[in-house]
Structures are given as structure tokens and as C-alpha cells.
C-alpha positions as CSV (number, residue, x, y, z in Angstrom):
1,M,-1.7,-5.2,-34.8
2,I,-1.0,-8.2,-32.4
3,R,-0.3,-5.7,-29.6
4,D,-3.6,-3.9,-30.2
5,C,-5.5,-7.3,-30.2
6,F,-3.8,-8.2,-26.9
7,T,-4.6,-4.8,-25.3
8,D,-8.2,-4.9,-26.6
9,W,-9.0,-8.5,-25.4
10,S,-6.6,-9.5,-22.7
11,P,-8.5,-7.8,-19.9
12,L,-11.7,-9.8,-20.6
13,P,-10.6,-13.1,-18.9
14,L,-9.2,-11.1,-16.0
15,R,-12.4,-9.2,-15.5
16,L,-14.5,-12.4,-15.8
17,V,-12.5,-14.4,-13.3
18,M,-11.6,-11.7,-10.8
19,G,-15.0,-9.9,-10.9
20,G,-16.9,-13.2,-10.9
21,R,-15.1,-14.5,-7.8
22,L,-15.5,-11.1,-6.0
23,A,-19.3,-11.2,-6.8
24,C,-19.6,-14.7,-5.5
25,H,-17.8,-13.9,-2.2
26,G,-19.9,-10.8,-1.8
27,F,-23.1,-12.7,-2.4
28,V,-22.3,-15.1,0.4
29,K,-21.7,-12.1,2.8
30,L,-25.0,-10.5,1.8
31,S,-27.3,-13.4,1.3
32,S,-26.8,-15.5,4.4
33,R,-26.7,-14.6,8.0
34,R,-23.9,-17.0,8.6
35,G,-21.8,-15.4,5.8
36,H,-22.4,-11.9,7.3
37,E,-21.6,-13.1,10.8
38,N,-18.4,-14.7,9.6
39,I,-17.1,-11.5,7.9
40,V,-18.0,-9.4,10.9
41,S,-16.0,-11.9,13.1
42,L,-13.0,-11.7,10.8
43,L,-13.1,-7.9,10.7
44,R,-13.4,-7.7,14.4
45,Q,-10.3,-9.9,14.7
46,T,-8.4,-7.5,12.4
47,G,-9.3,-4.5,14.5
48,A,-11.3,-2.9,11.8
49,P,-13.5,0.0,13.1
50,L,-17.3,-0.7,13.2
51,P,-17.0,-4.3,12.0
52,E,-20.8,-4.7,11.6
53,A,-21.1,-1.8,9.2
54,A,-17.7,-2.7,7.6
55,G,-19.1,-6.2,7.0
56,W,-22.0,-4.9,5.0
57,A,-19.7,-2.5,3.1
58,V,-17.3,-5.3,2.2
59,G,-20.2,-7.5,1.1
60,L,-21.9,-4.8,-0.9
61,Y,-18.7,-3.7,-2.6
62,E,-17.5,-7.3,-3.4
63,F,-20.9,-8.2,-4.9
64,F,-21.7,-5.0,-6.9
65,G,-18.0,-4.1,-7.5
66,G,-17.4,-7.6,-8.8
67,L,-20.4,-7.3,-11.2
68,C,-19.0,-3.9,-12.3
69,I,-15.6,-5.4,-13.0
70,V,-17.2,-8.3,-15.0
71,A,-19.2,-5.7,-17.1
72,G,-16.3,-3.3,-17.4
73,V,-17.9,-0.5,-15.5
74,R,-15.5,2.0,-13.9
75,T,-12.9,-0.7,-14.2
76,R,-9.9,1.4,-13.1
77,L,-11.7,2.8,-10.0
78,N,-12.8,-0.7,-9.0
79,A,-9.3,-2.0,-9.5
80,Q,-8.0,0.6,-7.1
81,I,-10.5,-0.4,-4.5
82,V,-9.5,-4.1,-4.9
83,I,-5.9,-3.0,-4.4
84,G,-6.8,-1.2,-1.2
85,E,-8.7,-4.3,0.1
86,V,-5.7,-6.5,-0.7
87,A,-3.3,-4.0,0.9
88,F,-5.4,-3.9,4.1
89,N,-5.6,-7.7,4.2
90,L,-1.9,-8.2,3.7
91,A,-0.9,-5.4,6.1
92,N,-3.1,-6.8,8.8
93,A,-1.8,-10.3,8.3
94,L,1.8,-9.0,8.6
95,R,0.9,-6.9,11.7
96,R,-0.9,-9.7,13.4
97,G,1.5,-12.5,12.4
98,G,-1.2,-14.4,10.5
99,Y,-4.8,-14.3,9.2
100,P,-7.9,-14.3,11.5
101,V,-9.7,-17.6,12.1
102,P,-13.1,-17.8,10.4
103,L,-16.2,-19.1,12.3
104,P,-16.7,-22.9,12.0
105,G,-17.7,-23.6,8.4
106,G,-17.0,-19.9,7.4
107,E,-15.0,-18.7,4.5
108,P,-11.5,-17.4,5.5
109,L,-10.1,-14.1,4.3
110,P,-7.9,-14.6,1.3
111,D,-4.5,-15.9,2.2
112,T,-1.3,-14.4,0.9
113,E,-1.4,-16.3,-2.4
114,R,-5.0,-15.4,-3.2
115,S,-4.4,-11.8,-2.1
116,L,-1.5,-11.6,-4.5
117,F,-3.6,-13.1,-7.2
118,Y,-6.4,-10.5,-6.7
119,G,-3.8,-7.7,-6.4
120,A,-2.0,-8.7,-9.6
121,C,-5.3,-8.9,-11.5
122,A,-6.3,-5.5,-10.2
123,L,-2.9,-4.0,-11.1
124,S,-3.2,-5.4,-14.6
125,L,-6.7,-3.9,-15.0
126,L,-5.5,-0.6,-13.6
127,A,-2.7,-0.5,-16.2
128,T,-4.6,-1.7,-19.2
129,G,-8.1,-0.6,-18.6
130,P,-11.2,-2.7,-19.3
131,G,-10.4,-3.6,-22.9
132,R,-12.7,-3.5,-25.9
133,L,-15.7,-5.5,-24.7
134,S,-16.7,-3.3,-21.8
135,C,-19.3,-0.8,-20.7
136,D,-16.5,1.7,-20.1
137,R,-15.4,1.5,-23.7
138,A,-19.0,1.6,-25.0
139,A,-19.7,4.7,-22.9
140,G,-16.5,6.4,-24.2
141,R,-17.6,5.8,-27.8
142,R,-21.0,7.4,-27.1
143,L,-19.4,10.3,-25.4
144,G,-16.9,10.8,-28.2
145,G,-14.0,9.4,-26.1
């Protein structure tokens, strides 16, 4: 019974914190010219292909993907995407010997500690799923799952 309660409700705080932070970071990249220019500059420094388009893609994913994580929509898929983002960030930092420098006043890419935080949250959500209070769970009930 305690185990079921833990499995049902423990993903909720992870979804709220991780998804909320992702949505906030994505909002900055989408809503301000300065935020978008900063992510494009950071991606250019990492050697990402098509940094302008990638900047929009990262902003869109972080905003809408973060909201989906908060709501518990396609939680495991979104967790996999976050793990991919984290892996890209950490691999690039290792390859380059550090993280790219943001534009003055710009938000830096997550450092190793923050990347590991996001990665651990995403791995936990991948393993446990969205929990009881989620759109994924509600849709499963309607579909007989």
C-alpha cells in the first residue's frame, strides 16, 4: 500500500519542478529577442548544425515539452527527449573542455550539476511514468488502459 502510494504520487513534484523550469527557460528563448539570440550564440559555440533553427526548436521544445511534463502528457517520451538534451550538453562540454559563454546578461547552458539534476529527474520519470495525477493516466483510463 505504501509502495503504491509512493509510485502514484512521487512523480508529481518531479513533474512540477522539472517541467516548470523547462517551460520557464523555453519561454525566455521564445518571448525575447535577447533570449533567442543567446541560445543561438550558445548553440553556434557548441557546433550544433543550423543554430538559428535549432534555437527555435530548443525554445519550442523546452516551453511546450515542459508544459507537457507538468500536465503529465506523453511523460516518458518527454523524459527521453530531456535525457537526449542533457547528454548533448554534457558530451559537448566534455569535448570542448567547458561550457560555451553566454552573451552578456544571457542565461548560460545548464552546468554539470544542473544537467545531472535534469537527467536524474528525467530518468526517474522514465522509470516510474507520470503517476496518478496526470493526463497520461486519465487518457489510459478512458481508453481502458
